[in-house]
C-alpha positions in Angstrom: -7.3 15.4 -16.6 -3.6 15.5 -17.9 -0.6 15.2 -16.0 1.2 17.9 -14.3 4.6 16.9 -14.9 7.0 14.1 -15.1 8.8 13.7 -12.0 11.4 11.4 -13.4 12.3 13.9 -15.9 12.2 17.0 -13.5 14.0 15.3 -10.6 15.8 12.0 -11.5 17.9 11.9 -8.3 14.8 12.4 -6.2 13.2 9.7 -8.0 16.0 7.3 -8.0 16.0 7.6 -4.1 12.3 6.8 -4.1 12.7 3.8 -5.9 15.6 2.6 -3.8 13.0 2.4 -1.0 11.3 -0.5 -2.8 14.7 -2.8 -2.7 14.4 -2.2 1.2 10.7 -3.4 1.1 11.2 -6.5 -1.0 14.2 -7.6 1.1 12.1 -7.3 4.1 10.7 -11.0 3.9 6.9 -9.7 4.0 4.9 -11.6 1.8 4.3 -10.6 -1.8 0.5 -11.1 -1.6 0.0 -9.1 1.4 2.4 -5.9 0.3 0.4 -5.9 -2.9 -3.1 -5.8 -0.8 -1.6 -3.0 1.5 -0.5 -1.1 -1.9 -3.8 -1.5 -3.3 -5.7 -0.4 -0.1 -3.8 2.7 0.6 -3.8 3.8 -3.0 -7.7 3.3 -2.9 -8.1 5.5 0.2 -5.9 8.3 -1.3 -7.4 8.1 -4.7 -4.5 7.5 -6.4 -5.7 6.1 -9.8 -2.2 5.2 -11.4 -1.1 3.3 -8.2 -4.2 1.2 -7.9 -4.1 0.5 -11.7 -0.6 -0.7 -11.6 -0.5 -2.6 -8.3 -4.0 -4.4 -9.1 -2.2 -5.5 -12.3 0.9 -6.7 -10.4 -1.4 -8.6 -8.0 -3.1 -10.2 -11.1 0.3 -11.0 -12.5 1.5 -12.9 -9.3 -1.5 -15.1 -9.1 -3.7 -13.1 -6.8 -7.6 -14.0 -7.8 -9.5 -11.2 -9.3 -12.2 -11.6 -6.6 -9.7 -11.1 -3.8 -8.3 -7.8 -5.8 -11.9 -6.5 -6.3 -12.9 -6.7 -2.8 -9.9 -5.1 -1.1 -11.9 -2.1 -0.1 -14.6 -4.4 1.5 -11.8 -6.8 3.1 -14.1 -6.8 6.2 -16.9 -8.1 4.5 -15.4 -11.3 3.2 -13.6 -14.7 4.5 -10.9 -14.3 1.4 -8.2 -12.5 3.8 -6.2 -14.3 6.4 -6.4 -12.9 9.8 -2.5 -11.7 9.1 -3.8 -9.8 6.0 -6.8 -8.2 8.0 -4.4 -6.9 10.6 -2.0 -5.4 7.9 -5.1 -3.9 6.2 -6.6 -2.3 9.5 -2.9 -0.9 10.2 -2.9 0.3 6.4 -6.2 2.1 6.9 -5.1 3.5 10.3 -1.7 5.1 9.0 -3.2 6.2 5.9 -5.9 8.0 7.6 -3.8 9.9 10.5 -5.8 12.9 10.5 -8.9 10.9 11.8 -7.0 10.9 15.1 -8.6 7.5 16.1 -7.6 5.1 19.0 -5.4 2.7 17.3 -5.0 0.5 20.0 -7.4 -2.4 18.8 -5.5 -2.3 15.4 -2.0 -2.4 17.0 -3.1 -5.3 19.3 -4.0 -7.4 16.3 -0.8 -6.4 14.5 1.2 -7.5 17.5 -0.6 -11.0 17.4 0.2 -11.8 13.7 3.4 -9.9 13.0 7.2 -9.8 14.8 8.4 -6.4 16.0 10.6 -6.6 12.6 7.7 -7.3 10.7 5.6 -4.5 12.3 8.4 -2.0 11.4 8.9 -3.4 7.8 5.0 -3.3 7.4 4.7 0.2 8.6 7.6 1.3 6.4 5.7 -0.3 3.5 2.6 1.6 4.4 4.6 4.8 4.6 6.4 4.3 1.2 3.0 3.6 -0.7 1.6 6.6 0.8 4.5 8.7 -0.6 4.2 7.2 -3.9 0.4 8.1 -3.8 1.3 11.7 -3.3 3.5 11.6 -6.2 0.7 10.0 -8.2 -2.1 12.2 -7.1 -0.1 15.7 -6.9 1.1 15.6 -10.2 -1.8 13.8 -11.6 -0.1 10.7 -13.0 -2.9 8.7 -15.2 -2.7 4.9 -15.3 -0.8 3.6 -18.4 
């Protein structure tokens, strides 16, 4: 499958604005490992091969073990994820699958247990941003480099 267009060339101002969202996330104070897990999981759900590949590579470079990266989709089936990471991954799945209209009370209660109000807002922003990037990747058929 070939790419449909180069969004950076087609609309540099829009893409600069999208890139600037990363600065907010990096300054949030949320752990790098947690953010990479969230980015990979949302990208898996959305089927964004470009983002899965990029964030798995970033995770490996930052020292996250291959076994952890390889099992993100099955995070409920292993003890390799902390309770905080599990809460973040559940919230990621919930917000990435909005069309399912499920009751998210349990996920949110777990989120409250492990994240401050500011962290919940920052995590939700990070999830929203990776979902945005996934739409660019999937919509324009961006392939892994």
